[in-house]
C-alpha positions, 0 to 999 in steps of 0.5 A, spaced: 767 492 267 766 488 261 761 482 260 763 475 258 760 473 252 759 466 250 757 462 244 753 456 245 755 453 239 760 449 236 760 452 229 766 455 227 763 460 222 759 463 228 765 464 232 769 466 226 764 471 224 763 474 231 771 475 232 771 478 226 766 483 228 770 485 234 766 481 239 771 477 244 767 471 245 768 464 248 765 458 245 762 454 251 757 448 249 752 443 252 750 437 249 743 437 246 739 431 243 737 435 237 734 429 234 729 428 240 727 435 240 726 436 233 722 429 233 717 432 238 716 439 235 715 435 228 710 431 232 706 437 235 706 440 227 711 446 230 712 451 224 719 451 222 721 458 225 719 455 232 723 449 231 729 453 229 728 458 235 726 452 240 733 448 238 737 455 239 734 456 246 735 449 248 742 450 246 743 456 250 739 454 256 744 450 260 750 454 258 746 460 260 744 457 267 751 455 269 754 462 267 749 467 269 753 473 269 755 472 262 751 474 255 750 467 252 749 467 244 745 461 242 743 459 235 741 454 230 738 453 223 733 449 219 732 448 212 725 448 209 724 445 201 717 443 199 714 443 206 720 438 208 725 440 214 732 438 213 737 437 218 745 436 217 746 429 214 748 423 217 753 421 212 756 422 205 750 418 202 745 422 206 748 428 203 748 426 196 741 424 197 739 431 200 743 435 195 739 430 189 732 432 193 734 440 193 737 441 186 733 445 181 729 447 187 728 453 191 729 453 199 728 457 205 733 457 210 731 460 217 737 462 222 735 463 229 739 466 235 737 467 242 741 471 247 741 470 255 742 474 260 742 472 268 740 465 265 734 467 262 732 468 254 732 476 253 732 477 246 731 473 240 731 474 232 730 469 226 733 471 219 730 468 213 734 467 206 731 464 200 736 460 195 735 456 189 740 450 187 741 450 180 740 443 176 747 440 177 749 434 174 751 427 178 758 428 176 758 435 179 755 432 185 760 427 186 766 431 185 763 436 190 762 431 195 769 429 194 772 436 194 768 438 201 770 432 205 767 431 212 765 439 211 759 437 207 757 434 214 757 440 218 752 444 215 744 444 214 743 443 206 750 440 206 753 447 203 758 452 205 756 458 201 763 461 203 767 456 200 765 451 194 758 451 196 756 457 192 757 453 186 751 449 188 746 456 187 743 459 181 740 465 186 741 467 193 736 472 196 737 474 203 742 476 208 749 473 207 750 472 215 744 469 216 745 464 210 752 462 214 748 461 220 748 467 225 744 474 223 750 478 225 748 485 224 742 484 229 746 481 234 751 486 234 746 491 235 744 487 241 751 487 244 751 495 243 745 496 247 748 492 252 755 496 252 759 490 250 760 494 243 761 501 243 756 505 240 
């Protein structure tokens, strides 16, 4: 009997990555107050990797408890530049401000994934990538924001590396799937270990 795999994330690219890799996955999310959780963790001076991991765990917890017979995959991502943590932009003005802060600098992207079985977390992984934004012009930035439309508000760092976002960079080091928001190779390894995928 096959086990149902649930993705506790509304991210279209995470779903696409799993489906593309042959994983029959269903999206099931539960609301999480990410700003409140992040604020509490920052007040405790938590490390960025712990923030990403905790946010992923919170995303999956409620879904996992209400679906104990399923494997639940939860993920989250944070961006760190010069000691500052970045979240998804609130609006296009915030996106412009963030990209002005990030341009010409390097940053680290942390993608955390927590997998639940029987309603409890049983596996976790944090992927890391280093990216350097080129020193693009204000003219390029405004055109980029216009061309991206509302998509610019859907990701940490205001970019989608799989589309126009790749034009922002001078250098990218790290796993491509991690940058997109899901350390896919490691997740597939876990699913094989559980018999969800053939070995």
